[in-house]
C-alpha positions in Angstrom: 0.0 0.0 0.0 1.4 3.4 -1.0 -0.3 6.8 -1.1 1.7 10.0 -1.6 -1.2 12.4 -1.1 -4.8 12.2 0.0 -7.9 14.4 -0.4 -10.7 14.5 2.1 -13.7 16.1 0.6 -16.8 16.9 2.5 -20.0 16.4 0.5 -21.9 19.6 1.0 -25.5 20.2 1.9 -26.5 16.8 3.4 -29.7 17.6 5.2 -30.9 16.2 8.6 -31.7 12.6 7.9 -34.9 10.9 8.9 -36.2 7.3 8.9 -36.3 5.7 5.4 -34.4 8.6 3.7 -32.4 7.4 0.7 -28.8 8.1 1.7 -27.5 7.4 -1.8 -29.9 10.0 -3.3 -28.9 12.6 -0.7 -25.2 11.9 -1.4 -25.9 12.2 -5.2 -27.5 15.6 -4.6 -24.6 16.7 -2.5 -22.0 15.7 -5.0 -23.9 17.6 -7.7 -24.1 20.6 -5.5 -20.4 20.5 -4.8 -19.5 19.7 -8.4 -17.7 16.6 -7.2 -17.4 13.7 -9.6 -16.8 10.3 -8.0 -13.7 8.3 -9.1 -12.8 4.7 -8.9 -11.2 4.0 -5.5 -13.0 6.7 -3.6 -13.9 5.8 -0.1 -17.2 7.2 1.1 -17.2 7.6 4.9 -20.6 8.1 6.5 -21.2 8.8 10.1 -23.0 6.1 12.0 -25.6 8.6 13.0 -27.1 9.2 9.6 -27.1 5.5 8.8 -28.9 4.7 12.0 -31.4 7.5 11.4 -32.2 6.3 7.9 -32.6 2.7 9.2 -35.1 3.8 11.9 -32.9 3.1 14.9 -34.3 6.1 16.9 -36.1 5.2 20.1 -38.4 7.5 22.1 -37.4 7.1 25.7 -41.0 7.5 26.8 -41.7 4.1 25.3 -38.9 2.3 27.3 -39.8 0.5 30.5 -36.7 0.0 32.6 -36.1 -3.4 34.3 -35.1 -3.8 37.9 -31.5 -4.4 36.8 -31.5 -1.2 34.8 -33.0 0.8 37.6 -30.3 -0.4 40.1 -27.5 0.1 37.6 -28.8 3.6 36.7 -28.6 4.6 40.4 -24.9 3.5 40.5 -23.9 5.3 37.3 -26.3 8.3 37.7 -28.0 7.9 34.3 -31.6 7.8 33.1 -32.9 4.2 33.9 -34.6 4.2 30.5 -31.3 4.9 28.7 -29.6 2.2 30.8 -32.3 -0.3 29.8 -31.5 0.5 26.1 -27.8 0.1 26.8 -28.3 -3.3 28.4 -30.6 -4.4 25.6 -27.8 -3.7 23.1 -25.1 -5.3 25.2 -23.8 -8.8 26.2 -22.0 -7.7 29.4 -21.1 -4.7 31.5 -17.4 -4.2 31.5 -17.1 -1.2 33.9 -19.5 1.0 35.7 -19.0 4.0 37.9 -20.8 7.4 38.3 -21.1 9.0 34.9 -19.5 6.0 33.1 -20.9 2.8 31.7 -18.6 0.7 29.5 -20.2 -2.4 27.9 -19.5 -5.0 25.3 -21.9 -4.4 22.5 -23.7 -7.3 20.9 -21.4 -6.7 17.8 -18.3 -7.1 19.9 -17.3 -3.5 20.4 -16.3 -2.5 23.9 -17.6 1.0 24.2 -19.4 3.6 26.3 -23.2 3.3 26.5 -23.3 0.7 23.8 -22.8 3.5 21.2 -26.3 4.9 22.0 -26.2 8.6 21.3 -28.4 11.6 22.2 -26.3 14.4 20.7 -27.3 15.8 17.3 -30.3 13.4 17.5 -33.3 15.7 18.2 -34.1 19.3 19.2 -34.3 19.9 23.0 -37.9 20.8 22.4 -38.7 17.3 21.0 -39.4 14.2 23.1 -36.3 12.6 24.5 -34.8 10.2 22.0 -31.8 8.0 21.7 -30.1 6.6 18.6 -28.9 3.0 18.5 -26.1 1.6 16.3 -27.2 -0.1 13.0 -28.3 -3.7 13.4 -25.6 -4.8 10.9 -23.1 -2.1 10.0 -21.1 -4.2 7.6 -24.3 -5.2 5.8 -25.3 -1.5 5.7 -21.9 -0.6 4.2 -22.1 -3.3 1.6 -25.6 -2.2 0.5 -24.4 1.4 0.2 -21.3 0.3 -1.7 -23.3 -1.6 -4.2 -25.8 1.3 -4.8 -23.1 4.0 -4.9 -21.0 2.0 -7.4 -24.1 1.4 -9.6 -25.2 5.0 -9.5 -21.9 6.5 -10.4 -20.5 3.8 -12.5 -17.2 3.5 -10.6 -16.1 1.0 -7.9 -16.5 2.6 -4.5 -15.7 1.6 -1.0 -17.8 2.5 2.1 -16.9 3.0 5.8 -19.5 3.7 8.5 -17.7 5.6 11.2 -18.3 6.3 14.9 -16.3 8.0 17.7 -14.8 5.8 20.3 -12.8 6.4 23.4 -9.6 4.4 23.6 -8.2 2.4 26.4 -5.4 4.2 28.2 -5.8 7.3 26.1 -7.9 10.4 26.5 -10.2 11.7 23.9 -12.4 10.1 21.2 -11.2 9.1 17.7 -13.0 8.1 14.6 -13.2 4.3 14.1 -14.9 2.0 11.5 -17.9 0.1 12.7 -18.9 -1.0 9.2 -17.0 -1.4 5.9 -17.2 -2.8 2.5 -15.1 -2.7 -0.7 -11.7 -2.5 1.0 -9.6 -4.5 3.5 -10.6 -3.2 7.0 -7.6 -5.2 8.4 -4.4 -5.5 6.5 -2.0 -8.3 7.5 1.5 -7.1 6.7 3.2 -10.1 8.3 5.8 -11.6 6.0 6.4 -8.4 4.1 9.8 -6.7 4.4 10.9 -3.6 6.2 13.4 -1.0 4.9 16.3 -3.3 5.7 14.8 -6.5 4.3 13.7 -7.9 7.6 10.4 -9.8 7.6 7.6 -8.2 9.7 6.4 -10.6 12.4 3.4 -8.9 14.0 2.3 -6.0 11.9 -1.4 -5.9 11.2 -2.9 -2.5 10.2 -6.4 -1.3 11.1 -6.8 0.2 7.6 -10.5 1.1 8.0 -9.9 2.7 11.4 -7.1 4.9 10.0 -9.4 6.1 7.2 -12.2 6.8 9.6 -9.9 8.8 11.9 -8.7 10.9 8.9 -12.3 11.5 7.8 -13.4 12.6 11.3 -11.0 15.6 11.0 -13.3 17.0 8.3 -16.6 15.6 9.7 -16.1 17.1 13.1 -17.8 16.1 16.3 -20.3 18.9 16.9 -22.4 21.2 14.8 -20.3 21.0 11.6 -23.0 19.2 9.7 -20.7 17.3 7.4 -21.7 13.6 7.9 -20.4 12.3 4.6 -16.9 12.7 3.2 -14.9 11.1 0.4 -11.3 10.0 1.1 -9.5 10.0 -2.2 -6.0 8.9 -3.3 -5.7 5.7 -1.4 -4.3 2.6 -2.9 -4.3 -0.8 -1.2 -3.7 -4.5 -1.7 -5.4 -7.4 0.0 -8.8 -9.0 0.2 -11.8 -7.1 1.2 -13.0 -7.7 4.8 -15.6 -6.0 7.0 -15.1 -3.9 10.0 -16.1 -6.9 12.2 -12.6 -8.2 11.5 -11.3 -5.3 13.6 -12.8 -6.7 16.8 -10.2 -8.6 18.8 -11.4 -12.1 19.5 -11.9 -12.9 23.2 -9.2 -15.6 23.1 -6.7 -12.8 22.2 -7.8 -10.4 24.8 -5.2 -10.4 27.6 -7.3 -8.1 29.8 -10.7 -9.9 29.7 
């Protein structure tokens, strides 16, 4: 893999997304508005938020009945019991809990705060309280978008669905890939040579995570309103694999 220069292009004018909106049509409108012509090898990076909204993953907290477990845990972490109920429903285990913090293992294998359930940039403060869940199948969503984008624009495209994660032992969030299609999410470099001809023994690159992190520099984290970007200029070698490959298997987790 070698890239001497990259472009990260925000697709302008993407509106607020609602359930059943056609993301490919919205992207097409934005590309026309920005006079951007897709090229082969472009990587479309979409925030998880707009994918989840289009897929109807919004939940009105007024409809959530918290369980006894959720009520008890909510008291410990000082969160809304209804939100905690949603977090537990999307999780397979609680990893850590303390006031203000609830780290869980999501049903998709991600270890993350609040099961990725978000309330920022979801609804107006005047609207009913709502929460947004992750897509049911992010890799499947990415593959569907990849096929439709490639068909619409007549060039092979890749797609990453990104989210912002905290990282163990580091402060601050960073863009990561939770869904991907059309590129290797994980690139195994073992056996290739370094500058001095020595074989790499353990080098495996989180290719999709690196792209997601770069894209998030343009997407922003607040009111920027740029939920879709194109990362252009990348070249890669290796088989396509989904973002699920980035999740470390339990057998390899030294801290579990």
